[in-house]
C-alpha positions in Angstrom: 0.0 0.0 0.0 1.2 3.5 -0.8 0.2 6.7 0.9 -1.1 9.5 -1.4 -0.2 12.6 0.6 -1.9 14.9 -1.9 -5.3 13.4 -1.2 -4.5 12.1 2.3 -5.4 8.5 1.5 -3.9 5.0 1.0 -3.5 3.6 -2.5 -3.6 -0.2 -3.1 -2.4 -1.4 -6.4 -3.4 -4.9 -7.5 -1.7 -6.7 -10.3 -3.8 -9.2 -12.3 -1.0 -10.1 -14.7 -0.3 -13.5 -13.0 -3.9 -14.4 -12.9 -4.3 -13.4 -16.5 -1.3 -15.5 -17.6 -2.7 -18.5 -15.8 -6.1 -18.0 -17.4 -4.6 -17.8 -20.8 -2.6 -21.0 -20.2 -5.9 -22.8 -19.3 -7.7 -21.5 -22.3 -4.8 -22.6 -24.6 -5.0 -26.0 -23.1 -8.7 -26.2 -24.0 -8.4 -24.7 -27.5 -4.9 -24.4 -29.1 -3.9 -21.1 -30.6 -3.5 -22.8 -34.0 -6.5 -24.9 -35.2 -5.8 -28.6 -35.3 -7.4 -31.3 -37.4 -8.3 -34.5 -35.6 -8.3 -37.3 -38.2 -9.1 -40.2 -35.9 -11.2 -40.4 -32.9 -10.5 -42.7 -30.0 -14.1 -43.9 -30.4 -13.8 -44.8 -34.1 -12.9 -48.4 -33.2 -15.9 -48.7 -30.8 -18.3 -47.3 -33.4 -17.0 -49.7 -36.1 -17.4 -52.7 -33.7 -20.9 -51.6 -32.8 -22.0 -51.2 -36.4 -20.5 -54.6 -37.3 -22.6 -56.2 -34.5 -25.9 -54.4 -35.0 -28.3 -54.0 -37.9 -28.2 -50.5 -39.4 -31.0 -49.2 -41.6 -30.3 -46.5 -44.2 -32.0 -43.2 -43.5 -33.7 -43.2 -46.9 -35.5 -46.5 -46.0 -36.7 -45.2 -42.7 -38.0 -41.9 -44.3 -39.7 -43.9 -47.0 -41.3 -46.7 -45.0 -40.8 -45.7 -41.3 -39.4 -47.9 -38.6 -41.3 -49.3 -35.6 -39.7 -48.9 -32.3 -40.3 -51.6 -29.7 
């Protein structure tokens, strides 16, 4: 704290630089500065296995004839 003799009061200076830098680091961890392309998802294998084991119906067929849901 500094004393302002002209105005006869205390002056407190607060720096937010450290907090701002930490916030920027967290934001960059969430979304990189440079855009990145993700070519393969960790779930691609799970999705492929699911589709291999379960019947899939093309959207066109469902729109044309409908699909009953048990």
